[in-house]
N, CA and C atoms as a LAMMPS dump frame, in Angstrom:
ITEM: TIMESTEP
0
ITEM: NUMBER OF ATOMS
675
ITEM: BOX BOUNDS ff ff ff
-5.0000000000000000e+02 5.0000000000000000e+02
-5.0000000000000000e+02 5.0000000000000000e+02
-5.0000000000000000e+02 5.0000000000000000e+02
ITEM: ATOMS id mol type element x y z
1 1 1 N 0.649 -4.811 1.623
2 1 2 C 0.093 -6.033 1.041
3 1 3 C 0.576 -6.179 -0.396
4 2 1 N 0.908 -7.434 -0.755
5 2 2 C 1.411 -7.672 -2.098
6 2 3 C 0.339 -7.704 -3.155
7 3 1 N -0.865 -8.131 -2.778
8 3 2 C -2.043 -8.104 -3.655
9 3 3 C -3.225 -8.564 -2.832
10 4 1 N -4.432 -8.492 -3.424
11 4 2 C -5.602 -9.093 -2.796
12 4 3 C -6.508 -8.147 -2.046
13 5 1 N -6.29 -6.825 -2.189
14 5 2 C -7.136 -5.892 -1.463
15 5 3 C -8.61 -6.149 -1.727
16 6 1 N -9.379 -6.123 -0.65
17 6 2 C -10.843 -6.249 -0.679
18 6 3 C -11.339 -7.639 -1.045
19 7 1 N -10.464 -8.611 -1.222
20 7 2 C -10.914 -9.962 -1.538
21 7 3 C -11.17 -10.739 -0.25
22 8 1 N -12.055 -11.753 -0.296
23 8 2 C -12.36 -12.503 0.927
24 8 3 C -11.126 -13.076 1.616
25 9 1 N -10.119 -13.489 0.823
26 9 2 C -8.931 -14.096 1.421
27 9 3 C -8.189 -13.115 2.328
28 10 1 N -8.326 -11.81 2.08
29 10 2 C -7.638 -10.81 2.888
30 10 3 C -8.542 -10.184 3.948
31 11 1 N -9.805 -10.594 3.997
32 11 2 C -10.732 -9.992 4.95
33 11 3 C -10.269 -10.116 6.407
34 12 1 N -9.716 -11.258 6.845
35 12 2 C -9.267 -11.32 8.241
36 12 3 C -8.181 -10.297 8.577
37 13 1 N -7.28 -10.057 7.637
38 13 2 C -6.218 -9.083 7.877
39 13 3 C -6.794 -7.679 7.956
40 14 1 N -7.67 -7.334 7.005
41 14 2 C -8.264 -6 7.016
42 14 3 C -9.134 -5.811 8.257
43 15 1 N -9.833 -6.86 8.683
44 15 2 C -10.639 -6.778 9.899
45 15 3 C -9.758 -6.537 11.122
46 16 1 N -8.607 -7.207 11.179
47 16 2 C -7.694 -6.998 12.31
48 16 3 C -7.145 -5.578 12.329
49 17 1 N -6.897 -5.008 11.136
50 17 2 C -6.348 -3.657 11.093
51 17 3 C -7.316 -2.631 11.667
52 18 1 N -8.609 -2.83 11.453
53 18 2 C -9.588 -1.846 11.914
54 18 3 C -10.171 -2.205 13.276
55 19 1 N -9.899 -3.393 13.776
56 19 2 C -10.439 -3.822 15.065
57 19 3 C -10.017 -2.869 16.175
58 20 1 N -10.971 -2.468 17.008
59 20 2 C -10.68 -1.561 18.107
60 20 3 C -10.568 -0.112 17.704
61 21 1 N -10.774 0.185 16.43
62 21 2 C -10.711 1.545 15.919
63 21 3 C -12.099 1.934 15.402
64 22 1 N -12.32 3.202 15.088
65 22 2 C -13.632 3.596 14.553
66 22 3 C -13.98 2.783 13.31
67 23 1 N -15.241 2.365 13.154
68 23 2 C -15.618 1.481 12.047
69 23 3 C -15.816 2.222 10.733
70 24 1 N -14.914 3.143 10.42
71 24 2 C -14.938 3.883 9.15
72 24 3 C -13.76 3.404 8.3
73 25 1 N -14.084 2.661 7.25
74 25 2 C -13.071 2.087 6.369
75 25 3 C -12.924 3.036 5.18
76 26 1 N -11.914 3.89 5.246
77 26 2 C -11.694 4.925 4.233
78 26 3 C -10.857 4.35 3.104
79 27 1 N -11.361 4.445 1.885
80 27 2 C -10.746 3.787 0.737
81 27 3 C -10.446 4.79 -0.375
82 28 1 N -9.226 4.74 -0.899
83 28 2 C -8.83 5.57 -2.035
84 28 3 C -8.369 4.664 -3.172
85 29 1 N -9.094 4.716 -4.288
86 29 2 C -8.726 3.951 -5.486
87 29 3 C -7.978 4.838 -6.473
88 30 1 N -7.31 5.86 -5.976
89 30 2 C -6.644 6.851 -6.817
90 30 3 C -5.659 6.227 -7.785
91 31 1 N -4.948 5.195 -7.358
92 31 2 C -3.933 4.582 -8.217
93 31 3 C -4.533 3.976 -9.478
94 32 1 N -5.822 3.688 -9.468
95 32 2 C -6.474 3.065 -10.624
96 32 3 C -7.012 4.093 -11.612
97 33 1 N -6.945 5.379 -11.29
98 33 2 C -7.516 6.409 -12.164
99 33 3 C -6.978 6.332 -13.592
100 34 1 N -5.667 6.141 -13.816
101 34 2 C -5.18 6.065 -15.208
102 34 3 C -5.78 4.909 -16.009
103 35 1 N -6.327 3.907 -15.313
104 35 2 C -6.913 2.758 -16.009
105 35 3 C -8.368 2.982 -16.396
106 36 1 N -8.948 4.113 -15.983
107 36 2 C -10.293 4.45 -16.42
108 36 3 C -11.355 4.316 -15.338
109 37 1 N -12.485 4.999 -15.525
110 37 2 C -13.552 5.011 -14.519
111 37 3 C -14.118 3.636 -14.188
112 38 1 N -14.19 2.741 -15.155
113 38 2 C -14.76 1.429 -14.873
114 38 3 C -13.88 0.638 -13.906
115 39 1 N -12.565 0.822 -14.025
116 39 2 C -11.652 0.129 -13.108
117 39 3 C -11.759 0.721 -11.713
118 40 1 N -11.833 2.047 -11.629
119 40 2 C -12.009 2.695 -10.327
120 40 3 C -13.305 2.212 -9.676
121 41 1 N -14.368 2.137 -10.448
122 41 2 C -15.643 1.675 -9.899
123 41 3 C -15.555 0.231 -9.423
124 42 1 N -14.773 -0.569 -10.13
125 42 2 C -14.592 -1.957 -9.687
126 42 3 C -13.97 -1.996 -8.295
127 43 1 N -12.96 -1.163 -8.061
128 43 2 C -12.355 -1.116 -6.729
129 43 3 C -13.362 -0.657 -5.692
130 44 1 N -14.179 0.341 -6.045
131 44 2 C -15.191 0.812 -5.099
132 44 3 C -16.171 -0.306 -4.757
133 45 1 N -16.567 -1.08 -5.753
134 45 2 C -17.52 -2.164 -5.524
135 45 3 C -16.906 -3.264 -4.654
136 46 1 N -15.649 -3.607 -4.949
137 46 2 C -14.97 -4.603 -4.125
138 46 3 C -14.819 -4.113 -2.688
139 47 1 N -14.476 -2.835 -2.545
140 47 2 C -14.326 -2.272 -1.213
141 47 3 C -15.619 -2.264 -0.43
142 48 1 N -16.73 -2.012 -1.118
143 48 2 C -18.032 -2.024 -0.444
144 48 3 C -18.348 -3.417 0.085
145 49 1 N -18.07 -4.443 -0.722
146 49 2 C -18.347 -5.809 -0.275
147 49 3 C -17.441 -6.211 0.888
148 50 1 N -16.18 -5.759 0.842
149 50 2 C -15.281 -6.099 1.948
150 50 3 C -15.717 -5.412 3.239
151 51 1 N -16.104 -4.159 3.142
152 51 2 C -16.575 -3.45 4.334
153 51 3 C -17.785 -4.158 4.934
154 52 1 N -18.664 -4.652 4.075
155 52 2 C -19.834 -5.38 4.557
156 52 3 C -19.417 -6.683 5.235
157 53 1 N -18.43 -7.374 4.657
158 53 2 C -17.974 -8.636 5.252
159 53 3 C -17.464 -8.434 6.675
160 54 1 N -16.72 -7.349 6.876
161 54 2 C -16.093 -7.173 8.191
162 54 3 C -16.898 -6.256 9.096
163 55 1 N -18.069 -5.825 8.64
164 55 2 C -19.001 -5.12 9.5
165 55 3 C -18.651 -3.687 9.81
166 56 1 N -18.1 -2.977 8.808
167 56 2 C -17.757 -1.571 9.005
168 56 3 C -18.345 -0.751 7.859
169 57 1 N -18.19 0.563 7.952
170 57 2 C -18.753 1.47 6.958
171 57 3 C -17.71 1.845 5.921
172 58 1 N -18.038 1.634 4.654
173 58 2 C -17.164 2.067 3.574
174 58 3 C -17.274 3.578 3.397
175 59 1 N -16.125 4.237 3.286
176 59 2 C -16.069 5.668 2.969
177 59 3 C -15.129 5.824 1.784
178 60 1 N -15.671 6.164 0.627
179 60 2 C -14.867 6.354 -0.581
180 60 3 C -14.423 7.802 -0.668
181 61 1 N -13.124 8.019 -0.833
182 61 2 C -12.579 9.365 -1.036
183 61 3 C -12.215 9.47 -2.517
184 62 1 N -13.006 10.19 -3.316
185 62 2 C -12.852 10.165 -4.778
186 62 3 C -11.783 11.128 -5.288
187 63 1 N -10.531 10.838 -4.943
188 63 2 C -9.415 11.655 -5.409
189 63 3 C -8.976 11.139 -6.772
190 64 1 N -9.087 11.983 -7.79
191 64 2 C -8.711 11.596 -9.148
192 64 3 C -7.589 12.455 -9.712
193 65 1 N -7.283 13.577 -9.049
194 65 2 C -6.224 14.473 -9.49
195 65 3 C -5.849 15.363 -8.309
196 66 1 N -4.877 16.244 -8.508
197 66 2 C -4.414 17.048 -7.388
198 66 3 C -5.47 18.065 -6.931
199 67 1 N -6.315 18.5 -7.841
200 67 2 C -7.378 19.416 -7.432
201 67 3 C -8.332 18.725 -6.46
202 68 1 N -8.743 17.508 -6.78
203 68 2 C -9.644 16.798 -5.864
204 68 3 C -8.921 16.375 -4.591
205 69 1 N -7.593 16.25 -4.648
206 69 2 C -6.824 15.938 -3.444
207 69 3 C -6.715 17.128 -2.507
208 70 1 N -7.083 18.309 -2.978
209 70 2 C -7.121 19.498 -2.122
210 70 3 C -8.553 19.955 -1.827
211 71 1 N -9.526 19.168 -2.243
212 71 2 C -10.933 19.511 -2.049
213 71 3 C -11.309 19.331 -0.579
214 72 1 N -11.804 20.378 0.094
215 72 2 C -12.181 20.246 1.505
216 72 3 C -13.216 19.149 1.758
217 73 1 N -14.086 18.902 0.783
218 73 2 C -15.076 17.838 0.96
219 73 3 C -14.411 16.476 1.069
220 74 1 N -13.358 16.249 0.296
221 74 2 C -12.635 14.983 0.384
222 74 3 C -11.813 14.899 1.661
223 75 1 N -11.263 16.02 2.088
224 75 2 C -10.538 16.045 3.367
225 75 3 C -11.463 15.623 4.498
226 76 1 N -12.69 16.126 4.486
227 76 2 C -13.638 15.812 5.551
228 76 3 C -13.967 14.325 5.606
229 77 1 N -13.919 13.645 4.457
230 77 2 C -14.224 12.22 4.432
231 77 3 C -13.189 11.388 5.178
232 78 1 N -11.97 11.891 5.262
233 78 2 C -10.9 11.152 5.934
234 78 3 C -11.052 11.209 7.452
235 79 1 N -11.643 12.252 7.948
236 79 2 C -11.728 12.463 9.399
237 79 3 C -12.485 11.322 10.067
238 80 1 N -11.976 10.88 11.19
239 80 2 C -12.62 9.817 11.951
240 80 3 C -12.372 8.425 11.434
241 81 1 N -11.413 8.268 10.54
242 81 2 C -11.135 6.956 9.959
243 81 3 C -10.573 5.986 10.996
244 82 1 N -10.973 4.724 10.859
245 82 2 C -10.318 3.67 11.619
246 82 3 C -9.233 2.991 10.814
247 83 1 N -9.441 2.933 9.492
248 83 2 C -8.471 2.353 8.562
249 83 3 C -8.525 3.137 7.257
250 84 1 N -7.377 3.593 6.802
251 84 2 C -7.252 4.237 5.487
252 84 3 C -6.467 3.285 4.601
253 85 1 N -7.016 3.028 3.409
254 85 2 C -6.44 1.998 2.547
255 85 3 C -6.233 2.551 1.142
256 86 1 N -5.012 2.415 0.655
257 86 2 C -4.656 2.814 -0.704
258 86 3 C -4.552 1.552 -1.548
259 87 1 N -5.423 1.411 -2.532
260 87 2 C -5.448 0.185 -3.334
261 87 3 C -4.56 0.297 -4.562
262 88 1 N -4.639 -0.709 -5.439
263 88 2 C -3.641 -0.878 -6.481
264 88 3 C -3.886 -0.095 -7.756
265 89 1 N -2.889 -0.176 -8.633
266 89 2 C -2.914 0.538 -9.902
267 89 3 C -1.535 1.05 -10.26
268 90 1 N -1.441 2.351 -10.481
269 90 2 C -0.198 3 -10.903
270 90 3 C 0.434 3.704 -9.704
271 91 1 N 1.555 3.199 -9.186
272 91 2 C 2.119 3.77 -7.959
273 91 3 C 2.667 5.173 -8.127
274 92 1 N 3.27 5.477 -9.288
275 92 2 C 3.811 6.82 -9.466
276 92 3 C 2.682 7.844 -9.564
277 93 1 N 1.584 7.491 -10.248
278 93 2 C 0.438 8.39 -10.315
279 93 3 C -0.121 8.629 -8.91
280 94 1 N -0.229 7.58 -8.126
281 94 2 C -0.756 7.713 -6.768
282 94 3 C 0.098 8.65 -5.931
283 95 1 N 1.404 8.425 -5.93
284 95 2 C 2.284 9.275 -5.122
285 95 3 C 2.274 10.717 -5.611
286 96 1 N 2.329 10.918 -6.921
287 96 2 C 2.357 12.274 -7.464
288 96 3 C 1.042 13.011 -7.242
289 97 1 N -0.058 12.276 -7.158
290 97 2 C -1.359 12.899 -6.956
291 97 3 C -1.575 13.299 -5.506
292 98 1 N -1.126 12.474 -4.558
293 98 2 C -1.397 12.742 -3.147
294 98 3 C -0.344 13.604 -2.463
295 99 1 N 0.892 13.541 -2.92
296 99 2 C 1.984 14.177 -2.203
297 99 3 C 1.715 15.665 -1.955
298 100 1 N 1.894 16.1 -0.702
299 100 2 C 1.789 17.52 -0.321
300 100 3 C 0.412 18.109 -0.594
301 101 1 N -0.637 17.3 -0.464
302 101 2 C -1.996 17.8 -0.645
303 101 3 C -2.741 17.781 0.686
304 102 1 N -3.902 18.417 0.69
305 102 2 C -4.702 18.479 1.913
306 102 3 C -5.217 17.098 2.314
307 103 1 N -5.606 16.278 1.336
308 103 2 C -6.076 14.937 1.667
309 103 3 C -4.956 14.114 2.278
310 104 1 N -3.754 14.204 1.712
311 104 2 C -2.653 13.431 2.29
312 104 3 C -2.33 13.922 3.691
313 105 1 N -2.367 15.22 3.937
314 105 2 C -2.128 15.719 5.29
315 105 3 C -3.187 15.202 6.256
316 106 1 N -4.426 15.106 5.79
317 106 2 C -5.484 14.563 6.638
318 106 3 C -5.247 13.084 6.938
319 107 1 N -4.789 12.322 5.937
320 107 2 C -4.48 10.91 6.155
321 107 3 C -3.357 10.763 7.169
322 108 1 N -2.304 11.549 7.009
323 108 2 C -1.213 11.501 7.984
324 108 3 C -1.701 11.825 9.386
325 109 1 N -2.589 12.795 9.485
326 109 2 C -3.079 13.225 10.796
327 109 3 C -3.867 12.118 11.487
328 110 1 N -4.771 11.444 10.751
329 110 2 C -5.545 10.388 11.414
330 110 3 C -4.669 9.19 11.739
331 111 1 N -3.674 8.922 10.887
332 111 2 C -2.741 7.831 11.176
333 111 3 C -1.949 8.12 12.446
334 112 1 N -1.442 9.309 12.569
335 112 2 C -0.612 9.656 13.732
336 112 3 C -1.425 9.727 15.025
337 113 1 N -2.739 9.806 14.898
338 113 2 C -3.582 9.822 16.095
339 113 3 C -4.309 8.504 16.306
340 114 1 N -3.902 7.432 15.593
341 114 2 C -4.383 6.111 15.942
342 114 3 C -5.043 5.294 14.869
343 115 1 N -5.335 5.854 13.711
344 115 2 C -5.919 5.049 12.636
345 115 3 C -4.863 4.127 12.034
346 116 1 N -5.319 3.007 11.476
347 116 2 C -4.425 2.151 10.701
348 116 3 C -4.296 2.717 9.296
349 117 1 N -3.138 2.529 8.706
350 117 2 C -2.868 2.986 7.343
351 117 3 C -2.258 1.829 6.578
352 118 1 N -2.846 1.496 5.436
353 118 2 C -2.384 0.337 4.672
354 118 3 C -2.357 0.654 3.19
355 119 1 N -1.486 -0.061 2.489
356 119 2 C -1.421 0.052 1.041
357 119 3 C -1.245 -1.32 0.435
358 120 1 N -1.879 -1.536 -0.697
359 120 2 C -1.734 -2.796 -1.401
360 120 3 C -1.167 -2.543 -2.788
361 121 1 N -0.167 -3.319 -3.18
362 121 2 C 0.439 -3.2 -4.5
363 121 3 C 0.941 -1.768 -4.71
364 122 1 N 0.343 -1.017 -5.63
365 122 2 C 0.755 0.375 -5.836
366 122 3 C 0.668 1.178 -4.545
367 123 1 N -0.356 0.906 -3.742
368 123 2 C -0.5 1.625 -2.479
369 123 3 C 0.651 1.357 -1.532
370 124 1 N 1.135 0.108 -1.502
371 124 2 C 2.276 -0.219 -0.654
372 124 3 C 3.541 0.476 -1.142
373 125 1 N 3.745 0.487 -2.443
374 125 2 C 4.929 1.144 -3.004
375 125 3 C 4.926 2.635 -2.698
376 126 1 N 3.754 3.258 -2.783
377 126 2 C 3.673 4.705 -2.6
378 126 3 C 3.948 5.13 -1.168
379 127 1 N 3.786 4.237 -0.194
380 127 2 C 3.999 4.605 1.202
381 127 3 C 5.473 4.729 1.563
382 128 1 N 6.363 4.312 0.686
383 128 2 C 7.795 4.421 0.948
384 128 3 C 8.299 5.794 0.49
385 129 1 N 9.598 6.012 0.593
386 129 2 C 10.132 7.334 0.226
387 129 3 C 10.498 7.441 -1.248
388 130 1 N 10.603 6.302 -1.932
389 130 2 C 10.935 6.327 -3.353
390 130 3 C 10.148 5.235 -4.049
391 131 1 N 9.501 5.587 -5.165
392 131 2 C 8.655 4.646 -5.894
393 131 3 C 9.331 4.333 -7.217
394 132 1 N 10.015 3.2 -7.32
395 132 2 C 10.62 2.833 -8.604
396 132 3 C 9.541 2.506 -9.613
397 133 1 N 9.859 2.69 -10.861
398 133 2 C 8.904 2.398 -11.919
399 133 3 C 9 0.923 -12.277
400 134 1 N 8.046 0.128 -11.771
401 134 2 C 8.032 -1.302 -12.066
402 134 3 C 7.766 -1.543 -13.548
403 135 1 N 6.864 -0.741 -14.116
404 135 2 C 6.481 -0.956 -15.507
405 135 3 C 7.594 -0.542 -16.47
406 136 1 N 8.415 0.407 -16.061
407 136 2 C 9.545 0.868 -16.878
408 136 3 C 10.758 1.012 -15.964
409 137 1 N 11.35 -0.112 -15.52
410 137 2 C 12.359 -0.072 -14.474
411 137 3 C 13.584 0.759 -14.815
412 138 1 N 13.883 0.947 -16.08
413 138 2 C 15.04 1.76 -16.427
414 138 3 C 14.716 3.261 -16.385
415 139 1 N 13.438 3.566 -16.223
416 139 2 C 13.002 4.958 -16.326
417 139 3 C 12.932 5.713 -15.023
418 140 1 N 13.545 5.197 -13.963
419 140 2 C 13.569 5.928 -12.703
420 140 3 C 12.32 5.688 -11.889
421 141 1 N 11.755 6.766 -11.334
422 141 2 C 10.607 6.649 -10.453
423 141 3 C 10.204 8.017 -9.956
424 142 1 N 9.627 8.05 -8.751
425 142 2 C 9.181 9.321 -8.202
426 142 3 C 9.293 9.283 -6.693
427 143 1 N 9.227 10.437 -6.067
428 143 2 C 9.283 10.542 -4.61
429 143 3 C 7.997 9.965 -4.024
430 144 1 N 8.139 9.111 -3.02
431 144 2 C 6.981 8.505 -2.385
432 144 3 C 6.407 9.373 -1.286
433 145 1 N 5.448 8.803 -0.563
434 145 2 C 4.75 9.546 0.484
435 145 3 C 5.496 9.519 1.813
436 146 1 N 6.477 8.657 1.949
437 146 2 C 7.42 8.751 3.055
438 146 3 C 6.956 8.248 4.4
439 147 1 N 5.895 7.43 4.45
440 147 2 C 5.452 6.889 5.734
441 147 3 C 6.47 5.887 6.281
442 148 1 N 7.02 5.057 5.399
443 148 2 C 8.055 4.094 5.799
444 148 3 C 9.284 4.334 4.924
445 149 1 N 10.022 5.407 5.192
446 149 2 C 11.15 5.765 4.331
447 149 3 C 12.279 4.762 4.361
448 150 1 N 12.281 3.889 5.379
449 150 2 C 13.359 2.905 5.492
450 150 3 C 13.123 1.676 4.635
451 151 1 N 11.972 1.626 3.933
452 151 2 C 11.64 0.456 3.126
453 151 3 C 11.469 0.818 1.655
454 152 1 N 11.67 -0.163 0.802
455 152 2 C 11.265 -0.111 -0.593
456 152 3 C 10.576 -1.436 -0.888
457 153 1 N 9.473 -1.393 -1.638
458 153 2 C 8.592 -2.552 -1.735
459 153 3 C 8.388 -2.971 -3.184
460 154 1 N 8.502 -4.277 -3.423
461 154 2 C 8.092 -4.876 -4.691
462 154 3 C 6.865 -5.731 -4.402
463 155 1 N 5.668 -5.314 -4.797
464 155 2 C 4.476 -6.137 -4.591
465 155 3 C 4.394 -7.236 -5.647
466 156 1 N 3.426 -8.143 -5.485
467 156 2 C 3.259 -9.263 -6.431
468 156 3 C 4.607 -9.955 -6.644
469 157 1 N 5.388 -10.093 -5.58
470 157 2 C 6.779 -10.489 -5.757
471 157 3 C 6.907 -11.862 -6.4
472 158 1 N 6.059 -12.814 -5.991
473 158 2 C 6.159 -14.159 -6.559
474 158 3 C 5.911 -14.141 -8.063
475 159 1 N 4.92 -13.388 -8.503
476 159 2 C 4.634 -13.291 -9.939
477 159 3 C 5.663 -12.435 -10.657
478 160 1 N 6.067 -11.343 -10.016
479 160 2 C 7.004 -10.403 -10.633
480 160 3 C 8.359 -11.042 -10.869
481 161 1 N 8.878 -11.726 -9.855
482 161 2 C 10.207 -12.322 -9.986
483 161 3 C 10.213 -13.4 -11.056
484 162 1 N 9.121 -14.136 -11.174
485 162 2 C 9.061 -15.187 -12.186
486 162 3 C 9.163 -14.611 -13.59
487 163 1 N 8.635 -13.388 -13.776
488 163 2 C 8.659 -12.777 -15.102
489 163 3 C 9.972 -12.04 -15.379
490 164 1 N 10.496 -11.342 -14.362
491 164 2 C 11.635 -10.446 -14.577
492 164 3 C 12.627 -10.571 -13.422
493 165 1 N 13.261 -11.712 -13.237
494 165 2 C 14.1 -11.905 -12.051
495 165 3 C 15.27 -10.949 -11.963
496 166 1 N 15.775 -10.456 -13.1
497 166 2 C 16.945 -9.582 -13.041
498 166 3 C 16.598 -8.172 -12.611
499 167 1 N 15.328 -7.79 -12.719
500 167 2 C 14.957 -6.415 -12.395
501 167 3 C 15.135 -6.139 -10.917
502 168 1 N 14.724 -7.08 -10.077
503 168 2 C 14.804 -6.861 -8.642
504 168 3 C 16.233 -6.596 -8.197
505 169 1 N 17.173 -7.32 -8.766
506 169 2 C 18.548 -7.183 -8.307
507 169 3 C 19.317 -6.068 -9.027
508 170 1 N 18.982 -5.796 -10.295
509 170 2 C 19.774 -4.82 -11.048
510 170 3 C 19.242 -3.399 -10.955
511 171 1 N 17.919 -3.231 -10.965
512 171 2 C 17.358 -1.899 -11.106
513 171 3 C 16.643 -1.367 -9.866
514 172 1 N 16.199 -2.255 -8.978
515 172 2 C 15.368 -1.803 -7.871
516 172 3 C 16.086 -1.778 -6.534
517 173 1 N 17.251 -2.384 -6.439
518 173 2 C 17.968 -2.352 -5.165
519 173 3 C 18.355 -0.917 -4.824
520 174 1 N 18.041 -0.464 -3.599
521 174 2 C 18.413 0.901 -3.221
522 174 3 C 19.919 1.032 -3.057
523 175 1 N 20.404 2.233 -3.298
524 175 2 C 21.825 2.502 -3.113
525 175 3 C 22.118 3.06 -1.729
526 176 1 N 21.099 3.128 -0.891
527 176 2 C 21.213 3.624 0.469
528 176 3 C 21.211 2.442 1.423
529 177 1 N 22.289 2.308 2.212
530 177 2 C 22.375 1.181 3.139
531 177 3 C 21.292 1.23 4.211
532 178 1 N 20.671 2.384 4.415
533 178 2 C 19.616 2.508 5.411
534 178 3 C 18.248 2.1 4.911
535 179 1 N 18.154 1.673 3.658
536 179 2 C 16.875 1.282 3.062
537 179 3 C 16.884 -0.223 2.803
538 180 1 N 15.806 -0.894 3.216
539 180 2 C 15.659 -2.328 3.02
540 180 3 C 14.682 -2.584 1.879
541 181 1 N 15.082 -3.406 0.919
542 181 2 C 14.215 -3.776 -0.192
543 181 3 C 13.48 -5.058 0.155
544 182 1 N 12.144 -5.024 0.042
545 182 2 C 11.311 -6.163 0.381
546 182 3 C 10.471 -6.584 -0.815
547 183 1 N 10.372 -7.879 -1.035
548 183 2 C 9.409 -8.428 -1.968
549 183 3 C 8.249 -9.006 -1.185
550 184 1 N 7.026 -8.595 -1.521
551 184 2 C 5.836 -9.08 -0.816
552 184 3 C 5.008 -9.902 -1.795
553 185 1 N 4.848 -11.179 -1.481
554 185 2 C 4.106 -12.071 -2.37
555 185 3 C 2.632 -11.699 -2.437
556 186 1 N 1.952 -12.231 -3.439
557 186 2 C 0.531 -11.969 -3.587
558 186 3 C -0.253 -12.559 -2.415
559 187 1 N -1.342 -11.856 -2.041
560 187 2 C -2.212 -12.256 -0.94
561 187 3 C -1.423 -12.441 0.356
562 188 1 N -0.476 -11.537 0.562
563 188 2 C 0.402 -11.576 1.727
564 188 3 C 0.603 -10.144 2.212
565 189 1 N 0.754 -9.987 3.528
566 189 2 C 0.917 -8.648 4.096
567 189 3 C 2.052 -8.627 5.104
568 190 1 N 2.677 -7.47 5.216
569 190 2 C 3.647 -7.198 6.27
570 190 3 C 3.028 -6.116 7.143
571 191 1 N 2.744 -6.451 8.395
572 191 2 C 1.943 -5.592 9.265
573 191 3 C 2.75 -5.212 10.495
574 192 1 N 2.676 -3.949 10.88
575 192 2 C 3.323 -3.512 12.112
576 192 3 C 4.116 -2.256 11.893
577 193 1 N 5.369 -2.263 12.373
578 193 2 C 6.261 -1.14 12.215
579 193 3 C 6.332 -0.284 13.469
580 194 1 N 7.309 0.626 13.558
581 194 2 C 8.318 0.885 12.533
582 194 3 C 9.471 -0.118 12.503
583 195 1 N 9.636 -0.924 13.579
584 195 2 C 10.763 -1.863 13.572
585 195 3 C 10.322 -3.321 13.634
586 196 1 N 9.246 -3.633 14.341
587 196 2 C 8.79 -5.011 14.487
588 196 3 C 7.594 -5.238 13.567
589 197 1 N 7.693 -6.266 12.724
590 197 2 C 6.683 -6.548 11.713
591 197 3 C 6.311 -8.022 11.755
592 198 1 N 5.081 -8.333 11.33
593 198 2 C 4.594 -9.705 11.26
594 198 3 C 4.122 -9.994 9.841
595 199 1 N 4.498 -11.149 9.319
596 199 2 C 4.04 -11.582 8
597 199 3 C 2.715 -12.318 8.164
598 200 1 N 1.711 -11.872 7.42
599 200 2 C 0.386 -12.478 7.464
600 200 3 C -0.058 -12.821 6.051
601 201 1 N -0.971 -13.787 5.939
602 201 2 C -1.518 -14.114 4.625
603 201 3 C -1.097 -15.468 4.118
604 202 1 N -1.104 -15.61 2.804
605 202 2 C -0.985 -16.921 2.166
606 202 3 C 0.453 -17.328 1.857
607 203 1 N 1.364 -16.346 1.666
608 203 2 C 2.702 -16.691 1.186
609 203 3 C 3.798 -16.06 2.05
610 204 1 N 4.766 -15.387 1.428
611 204 2 C 5.948 -14.933 2.153
612 204 3 C 6.308 -13.497 1.803
613 205 1 N 7.156 -12.926 2.663
614 205 2 C 7.852 -11.673 2.382
615 205 3 C 9.332 -12.018 2.282
616 206 1 N 10.036 -11.307 1.386
617 206 2 C 11.442 -11.587 1.123
618 206 3 C 12.264 -10.325 1.325
619 207 1 N 13.394 -10.461 2.039
620 207 2 C 14.369 -9.365 2.105
621 207 3 C 15.415 -9.621 1.035
622 208 1 N 15.654 -8.607 0.204
623 208 2 C 16.552 -8.732 -0.939
624 208 3 C 17.806 -7.905 -0.699
625 209 1 N 18.934 -8.512 -0.946
626 209 2 C 20.208 -7.812 -0.79
627 209 3 C 21.177 -8.37 -1.824
628 210 1 N 21.403 -7.586 -2.888
629 210 2 C 22.257 -8.085 -3.953
630 210 3 C 21.691 -9.37 -4.519
631 211 1 N 22.514 -10.399 -4.649
632 211 2 C 22.03 -11.665 -5.22
633 211 3 C 21.345 -12.558 -4.192
634 212 1 N 21.31 -12.166 -2.92
635 212 2 C 20.773 -13.029 -1.872
636 212 3 C 19.34 -12.649 -1.522
637 213 1 N 18.582 -13.652 -1.064
638 213 2 C 17.203 -13.451 -0.632
639 213 3 C 16.996 -14.158 0.704
640 214 1 N 16.278 -13.512 1.591
641 214 2 C 15.905 -14.12 2.868
642 214 3 C 14.387 -14.209 2.91
643 215 1 N 13.866 -15.415 3.112
644 215 2 C 12.426 -15.64 3.078
645 215 3 C 11.845 -15.606 4.476
646 216 1 N 10.724 -14.865 4.615
647 216 2 C 9.968 -14.84 5.858
648 216 3 C 8.573 -15.375 5.56
649 217 1 N 8.242 -16.573 5.982
650 217 2 C 6.912 -17.146 5.7
651 217 3 C 5.845 -16.533 6.609
652 218 1 N 4.6 -16.818 6.273
653 218 2 C 3.48 -16.341 7.082
654 218 3 C 3.663 -16.757 8.527
655 219 1 N 3.427 -15.819 9.435
656 219 2 C 3.615 -16.062 10.849
657 219 3 C 4.935 -15.573 11.393
658 220 1 N 5.895 -15.29 10.519
659 220 2 C 7.207 -14.818 10.974
660 220 3 C 7.094 -13.418 11.568
661 221 1 N 7.806 -13.189 12.639
662 221 2 C 7.934 -11.867 13.257
663 221 3 C 9.368 -11.42 13.045
664 222 1 N 9.549 -10.261 12.415
665 222 2 C 10.884 -9.837 12.024
666 222 3 C 11.146 -8.419 12.516
667 223 1 N 12.416 -8.12 12.686
668 223 2 C 12.842 -6.784 13.072
669 223 3 C 13.596 -6.143 11.915
670 224 1 N 13.207 -4.929 11.567
671 224 2 C 13.865 -4.201 10.498
672 224 3 C 14.405 -2.886 11.045
673 225 1 N 15.513 -2.403 10.482
674 225 2 C 16.057 -1.129 10.975
675 225 3 C 15.045 -0.005 10.836
């Protein structure tokens, strides 16, 4: 998702992701930790209201650092999830905090056995194999969580491109022909995988290749390598 986690406009998408699965909506606001406790609490509050809207149980996993990401109590919270959701904030902090930890292994395990796994903004970026630094594009990035290694994601694409159009083409394009760079507009989601995906939400997803862009509006069904 490009933006909009836990907001009413995205409730139908989040409801569809958990439909037919256990009604445990597992939420990690880890990416917001660098912004302070009040911001993390805001995500928790928004997540609670969204869970209530779609009629499921909110489960907050309070991972704030690598120690808490290895805490058995937090691992236990992931078990039985119908949907695990990584919300927005700092994508490099999120990936560096979860990578190779017990909580991340638990998330992978429930996903591989049928739970939905989603990320919004920073969460979407972290699910790929490489997380470029949007805030400091010349400064590299970090290794991602590798759920969709064939993709690289720019969230808030409509807003981001308007501010920094040269960044997408000069600094974020992958040098690997096997990786597809996608821009995901705000309040928009790309759902499915690993090869067939559907665009849902208010705007579009864009495939970026050098100076060219291919637009996929809401409702489009696309195939990616």
